[in-house]
N, C-alpha and C positions, 0 to 999 in steps of 0.2 A: 363443692361441686363443680367438676369443670361443664358439664351441660344444664347449667340452671332451671330451663324450662323441664326439664327432668323431674328436679326435687319436689318431696312431698313433705310439705312442712305443716300442715291442717295436722293439728294433735287427735280429731277424730278419724281422719283415713288413717292414720299410722296405727291407731288402736283397729278400723275393719284389716286392716295388711294382719294385724297380727290374730285376729277371729280369723279369717281365712286359711294361714298357713297352717300345715299340717306337722310340720317339724321344726324346731329351733334347734341352732345349730351353736353351740354353747363352747367359748375359748376359754381355756385355763391359762396362766401363765405356767410353764416347765422350762425344762433345760434337755436339750439344746433348742429347741423350737416351742411354739408357742401347741397345748394340746387343744382339740377341737371334736367335740363331739357329739352327734344327733339326740336331741331328747326329746322327750313328748312332754309339752308346758301345758299351764295356764296364765291368762292374765285377768290383774283387776287394779285399777288406781295405781298405776305407773308403776306396779311390783309384777314380775315372773315368778312362778311357782315351778318349779319342776321335783321330779322323785327319783329313788332310785335304792339301792342297799345303803346299808349302812356304813361298808367300808369300802373302799377299795382307790383308787385313784382320782377319780373324781373327788373324793370326797377329802381324801390327803392334799388334793392340790388345792383346795377351796380353803382349808384349815391352814396353809402355807403363807397362802396369798388372796385374799378375799375378793379382788381387784378383777371383773370378769369383763368378756366382748359379747355379743353375740350377733347373730342375723337369721331372719327370717324373710321367703318370699312366698309369694301365690305360686300356685304350679306354674312352671315356666314352660315355655314353648319355644323351639326354634323355627327363626322365619328362615327357611332355604332363597339362596338366591341364585343367579345365572354364574356368579363369580365368587371365590373366595373369599373374598374382602367386603362382601355383599350381606352377605348374610347378617342376621340381627336375631332378635329375642323377643318377646313380649311376658311381661312380668311387672308384678308391682314388688318390693324387699322394702326391707328397713334392716337397717345395723346400728347396733348401741353399744353402750357400756353401761356400768352399774358395779352395785358390789353385793355379795353373794352372803347369805346368812343362814346357816344352818338353823333351821325349827325345833325347837327345844318342848315349849308349848302345843299340847295335846290340841286345845281349841283351835292354835294358829295353824299346826299343821294337819287337823282335818278342814279348816276351812281353803287353806292349798288344794287337797287333792279333791274337794269337790270341784274346785272350779278347774282344773282338771279333767276330771271328768265330766265337766261339762262344755268344755272346750270341745270333747271328741264324740261323746255324747248327745250333743246337741240338747233339745229342750226334752230329750229320753230321762224318766228317773225310775227307779225300782221300788215297789213294794211285794211284800213278801202276802201270799195266802196261807191258809192253816195248811200243815203239814210242810212247812219250808219252801214250798215252790217260789220261783223268782220269776215275775213279770216285769216286765219293761210297759211304762206308762209315758206316753207322748201328750205333752202338754207342757205350759208355760209354768208349771211351778215350779218352787226354788226350793224343794223338800232336800234335803240332808241325804246323803247317800250311805249305804250302810257298810259296814269293812268289818270283816270277819278278824276279831280282836288279836288274834296272831299273826294276821300281817298287817293290818296299821304299829302293830309294836317295830315290826320291825324294817319298817319304811321311813327310808330319811327324806325330808321336805327341805327341799332349800326355796328359799325368798330371794329372790335377783331384784334390790331397789336400783330402777332405771335414772342413771344419773343424764346422760343424754342418749337420744333416739332422735335418729333423721330415714326419710324415704327418697325412692327410686321409682320413677315408673318407665318403663321401656316398652317399645314398640307400639 
């Protein structure tokens, strides 16, 4: 990294950036150029989890070559200046590489989906009342989410085992 004072090396700080980021950009190998897509994600113990349809470009490219790159950042803010070259930004970001695996075990798929849901729902968990009404409970519990069987069956879950990750702080 050109400016060492901006590097974030602490694993807990890198994890915090992933927790705060709302979008992960996944880079897959394609020709004539990389294929980069924004995805919803969850993270746990050095593994990123993403989901999507069971068929399509993302799945085709991962099946062909499971090595991926990724990037995520906290909400970036541009800081204007009086001169064009004086502009800067304020954010924290991570970049990394890993190996993607399409999960087939239902328990592993459910774990990945639960992590994605917790990432976006925070500490909200869903519970049902009689009559199949859905309510959200806000609390610290780790209850699993309930998925409609048809939706769960057609959802692909991908685990990306992180090989390398580093971070940067600007502003």
